[in-house]
C-alpha positions in Angstrom: 0.0 0.0 0.0 2.8 2.4 0.8 4.6 1.7 -2.4 1.4 2.1 -4.4 0.7 5.4 -2.7 4.2 6.6 -3.4 3.9 5.7 -7.1 0.6 7.6 -7.3 2.3 10.7 -5.8 5.6 10.3 -7.6 4.5 12.5 -10.5 4.3 15.5 -8.1 6.7 14.8 -5.3 9.0 12.2 -6.8 12.2 13.3 -5.1 10.6 13.9 -1.8 8.9 10.6 -1.7 12.0 8.7 -2.8 13.9 10.3 0.1 11.0 9.7 2.5 10.4 6.0 1.6 13.7 4.7 0.3 15.9 6.4 2.8 14.2 7.7 6.0 11.5 5.0 6.4 13.8 2.2 5.4 16.3 3.3 8.1 13.5 3.6 10.6 12.2 0.2 9.7 15.7 -1.4 9.9 16.3 0.3 13.3 13.0 -1.0 14.7 13.6 -4.5 13.3 17.1 -4.6 14.9 15.7 -3.4 18.2 13.1 -6.2 18.1 15.9 -8.8 17.4 18.1 -7.4 20.2 15.3 -7.6 22.7 14.5 -11.2 21.6 18.1 -12.1 22.0 18.2 -10.6 25.5 15.2 -12.7 26.4 16.7 -15.8 25.0 19.9 -15.2 27.0 17.8 -15.0 30.2 16.0 -18.2 29.3 19.2 -20.2 28.5 20.1 -21.1 32.0 21.7 -24.2 33.5 19.2 -27.0 34.2 17.1 -26.1 31.2 15.8 -29.4 29.6 16.7 -30.5 26.1 13.4 -29.4 24.5 13.7 -25.9 26.0 17.3 -25.6 24.8 16.3 -26.6 21.3 13.5 -24.0 21.2 15.7 -21.2 22.5 18.6 -22.1 20.1 16.3 -22.2 17.1 14.9 -18.8 18.0 18.4 -17.3 18.5 19.7 -18.8 15.2 16.7 -17.3 13.3 17.2 -13.9 15.0 20.9 -13.9 14.3 20.3 -14.5 10.6 17.8 -11.6 10.4 20.3 -9.4 12.3 23.0 -10.2 9.8 20.8 -9.2 6.9 20.0 -5.8 8.6 23.6 -5.2 9.6 24.8 -5.6 5.9 22.2 -2.9 4.9 23.5 -0.3 7.4 24.9 2.7 5.5 28.4 3.8 6.3 27.2 7.4 7.0 23.7 6.7 8.3 22.5 7.1 11.9 23.0 3.4 12.6 26.6 3.4 11.5 28.0 4.0 15.1 26.2 0.9 16.3 27.4 -1.4 13.5 30.4 -2.8 15.3 28.4 -3.6 18.5 25.6 -5.1 16.4 28.1 -7.3 14.6 29.6 -8.4 17.9 26.2 -9.1 19.3 25.3 -11.2 16.2 28.5 -13.2 16.8 27.6 -13.8 20.4 24.1 -14.8 19.3 25.7 -17.4 17.0 27.7 -18.7 20.0 24.5 -18.9 22.1 22.8 -21.0 19.4 25.5 -23.6 19.8 24.8 -26.8 22.0 26.1 -26.4 25.5 25.9 -22.6 25.6 23.5 -22.7 28.6 26.6 -23.8 30.7 28.4 -20.6 29.9 27.2 -17.8 32.3 29.9 -15.4 31.0 28.5 -15.6 27.5 24.9 -14.9 28.8 26.2 -12.0 30.9 28.1 -10.5 28.0 25.0 -10.7 25.7 22.9 -9.0 28.4 25.4 -6.2 28.9 26.0 -5.6 25.2 22.2 -5.9 24.3 21.3 -3.3 26.9 23.9 -0.9 25.4 22.8 -1.6 21.8 19.1 -1.2 22.8 19.8 2.2 24.3 21.6 3.3 21.1 18.8 1.9 18.9 16.2 3.7 20.9 18.0 7.0 20.4 18.4 6.2 16.7 14.7 5.3 16.4 13.7 8.6 18.0 16.1 10.5 15.7 14.9 8.6 12.6 11.3 9.1 13.5 11.9 12.8 14.0 13.8 13.0 10.7 11.0 11.1 9.0 8.5 13.5 10.5 10.4 16.5 9.3 10.9 15.1 5.9 7.3 14.2 5.7 6.4 17.8 6.7 8.7 19.1 4.0 7.3 16.8 1.4 3.8 17.8 2.6 4.6 21.4 1.8 4.9 20.4 -1.8 1.8 18.2 -1.9 0.2 18.2 1.5 -2.8 16.1 0.5 -0.7 13.3 -1.1 1.8 13.1 1.8 -0.9 13.2 4.4 -2.7 10.3 2.7 0.5 8.4 2.5 1.4 8.9 6.2 -2.1 8.2 7.4 -2.9 5.3 5.3 0.4 3.5 4.9 3.3 4.7 6.9 1.7 5.1 10.3 0.1 1.6 10.3 3.4 0.1 9.3 5.2 1.8 12.2 2.4 0.8 14.5 2.6 -2.8 13.2 6.4 -2.8 14.0 5.7 -1.6 17.5 3.0 -4.2 17.9 5.4 -6.9 16.7 8.0 -5.9 19.2 5.4 -6.0 22.0 4.1 -9.4 20.8 7.7 -10.8 20.7 8.2 -9.5 24.3 5.0 -11.3 25.3 6.2 -14.5 23.8 9.6 -14.2 25.5 7.8 -13.6 28.8 5.6 -16.7 28.3 8.7 -18.7 27.5 10.5 -17.6 30.7 7.3 -18.5 32.7 7.3 -22.0 31.1 10.9 -22.5 32.0 10.4 -21.5 35.7 11.2 -24.3 38.2 10.1 -22.9 41.6 7.1 -21.1 43.0 9.2 -17.9 43.5 10.4 -17.8 39.9 6.9 -18.7 38.7 5.4 -15.7 40.6 8.0 -13.4 39.3 7.7 -14.4 35.7 3.9 -14.5 36.0 3.9 -10.9 37.1 6.2 -10.0 34.1 3.9 -11.9 31.8 0.8 -10.0 33.0 2.6 -6.7 32.4 3.5 -7.7 28.9 -0.1 -8.8 28.3 -1.4 -5.5 29.5 0.8 -3.6 27.1 -0.4 -5.8 24.1 -4.0 -5.5 25.3 -3.6 -1.7 25.4 -2.8 -1.7 21.7 -5.8 -3.7 20.5 -7.7 -0.6 19.5 -4.9 0.3 17.0 -4.8 -3.1 15.4 -5.8 -3.7 11.8 -8.8 -5.9 11.5 -6.8 -8.9 10.2 -4.4 -8.8 13.2 -6.9 -8.4 16.0 -8.0 -12.1 16.1 -4.4 -13.2 16.1 -3.5 -11.0 19.0 -6.6 -12.0 21.0 -5.6 -15.7 20.5 -2.0 -14.9 21.7 -3.4 -13.1 24.8 -5.6 -16.1 25.5 -2.8 -18.6 25.1 -0.5 -16.6 27.4 -3.0 -16.2 30.2 -1.3 -17.4 33.4 -4.7 -18.4 34.8 -5.5 -20.9 32.0 -4.2 -23.9 30.1 -0.6 -24.8 30.1 0.5 -22.2 32.6 -1.8 -23.7 35.3 -0.6 -27.2 34.4 3.0 -26.0 34.8 2.1 -24.4 38.2 0.5 -27.6 39.4 3.7 -29.5 38.3 5.8 -27.0 40.3 3.6 -27.4 43.4 3.6 -31.2 43.0 7.4 -31.2 42.8 7.6 -28.9 45.9 5.1 -31.2 47.8 7.1 -34.2 46.8 10.3 -32.6 48.1 8.5 -31.8 51.4 7.1 -35.3 51.6 10.6 -36.8 50.9 12.1 -34.7 53.7 9.3 -35.8 56.1 9.9 -39.4 55.1 13.6 -39.0 55.8 12.9 -37.5 59.2 10.4 -40.4 60.0 13.1 -42.9 58.9 15.6 -41.2 61.2 13.1 -41.4 64.1 12.3 -45.0 63.4 16.0 -45.8 63.2 16.6 -44.1 66.6 13.7 -46.0 68.1 14.8 -49.3 66.7 18.3 -48.7 68.1 16.9 -47.9 71.5 14.6 -51.0 71.4 17.6 -53.1 70.3 19.6 -51.9 73.2 16.8 -52.7 75.6 16.3 -56.2 74.1 20.0 -56.9 74.2 20.0 -55.8 77.9 17.1 -58.1 78.7 18.8 -60.9 76.7 22.0 -60.4 78.7 20.1 -60.5 82.0 18.2 -63.6 80.9 21.4 -65.2 79.8 22.9 -64.6 83.2 20.0 -66.2 85.0 20.0 -69.2 82.6 23.8 -69.6 83.1 23.3 -69.6 86.9 20.5 -72.2 86.6 22.6 -74.2 84.2 25.5 -74.1 86.6 23.3 -75.2 89.5 21.9 -78.1 87.5 25.4 -79.1 86.4 26.4 -79.1 90.1 23.4 -81.2 91.1 24.2 -83.7 88.3 27.8 -83.9 89.5 26.7 -84.5 93.0 24.3 -87.3 91.9 27.1 -88.7 89.8 29.4 -88.7 92.8 26.8 -90.4 95.0 26.1 -93.0 92.3 29.8 -93.7 92.1 30.1 -94.0 95.9 27.0 -96.3 96.0 28.6 -98.4 93.2 31.7 -98.8 95.3 29.8 -99.5 98.6 27.2 -101.8 97.1 29.5 -105.0 97.0 30.6 -104.3 100.6 27.0 -103.7 101.8 25.9 -106.8 99.9 28.7 -108.8 101.7 27.8 -107.5 105.1 24.1 -107.5 104.7 23.4 -110.6 102.6 26.3 -112.9 101.9 27.9 -113.1 105.3 24.6 -113.6 107.3 23.4 -116.2 104.7 26.7 -118.1 105.1 26.4 -118.1 108.9 22.8 -119.4 108.6 23.9 -122.1 106.2 26.7 -123.2 108.5 24.4 -123.1 111.5 21.9 -125.3 109.7 24.5 -127.9 108.9 25.8 -128.0 112.5 22.3 -128.0 113.8 21.5 -131.0 111.6 24.6 -132.7 113.1 23.2 -132.1 116.6 25.1 -129.1 117.5 22.5 -126.9 119.0 25.1 -124.2 119.9 25.5 -123.4 116.3 22.4 -121.2 116.5 23.9 -119.0 119.1 24.7 -115.6 117.8 22.0 -115.7 115.1 19.4 -112.9 115.6 16.0 -113.2 114.1 14.9 -110.1 112.2 13.0 -108.7 109.2 13.7 -110.1 105.8 14.1 -113.7 104.6 17.5 -114.2 106.3 16.2 -112.9 109.6 13.1 -115.2 109.3 15.4 -118.2 108.5 17.5 -117.4 111.6 14.3 -117.2 113.7 13.2 -120.6 112.3 16.6 -122.2 113.2 16.2 -120.8 116.7 12.8 -122.3 117.0 14.1 -125.6 115.7 17.1 -125.5 118.1 14.7 -124.9 121.0 12.6 -127.8 119.9 15.6 -130.1 119.8 16.7 -129.0 123.3 13.2 -129.5 124.6 13.1 -133.0 123.0 16.5 -133.9 124.5 15.4 -132.7 127.9 12.2 -134.8 127.9 14.3 -137.8 126.8 16.6 -137.4 129.8 13.6 -137.0 132.1 12.1 -140.2 130.7 15.4 -142.0 131.2 15.7 -140.7 134.8 12.2 -141.9 135.6 12.8 -145.2 134.0 15.8 -145.7 136.3 
């Protein structure tokens, strides 16, 4: 639209429009595009932190690589005497650093990220001043061109130039919003989530404030972007639940470790108590065992003594009395009644046998006495 409007006015203000479009607006457009890429690179450097998962690293590296290619295209187009010439060296160095950041393993290099942040801040300040100067120059040139053909230039600015500038600003805000959403998705703690959520809300408020200036074909896209980056919906809430679950799991793990320590201490105390009881019981058992062994030894000694005395007792209590009774029986059968003298009747078979011999002896003596009396009476 801008080119067509310029061609329509070229017959009247050909030189003015060529300077306005081909020089001033191109410079302003390049400055705005470079500023957008610098801010995206700064956001990528913030996101590329140690601990970032492989998928997140790939997303950030791809974004950085694409931005670095666009920066190189714009740097080549910078005029040697233009307002962006003083920033060319810093922009080239920043593009080289972006190439390094796009390499695998760059998230482990904090010095590279810090260097990018520092240089990007410096370049952004310079680009901001250049944009202001270029916008001012564009305005002045437009005013000068408007003196020659006010109606034509006014139509060009109102219909084509202003919407393009506004679109570039909206693009910068949209990229900032996407970078804020990416940082929120990469947060790993409740503190970082709250911080990045607040930053995302601020970016969303800026984009929402520009909805009235959007062309009709961009409004649905920006509304969809605002809806997708709402921290209260969708993936953001799922990510928050994951962070809370991880924190709860860490708390539960710490509590489980504390419980295990308590159980271990209790088990150690119980083990000491049981060992003490076992030692006491072992002492009592040893004492009883020692007493039982003493009793068995005493019984064994008595048994041995009885075994030694048994033959002697048998001799004195059985064999010897039985032999005397046998001898007394033989002598008594021969008529020697004195053989029974010394035998004592008593309990048991031997004592009863001795008593029987005594009775038999008394009977023999009585019989002999009656025989003598009969002989005396016969005489």
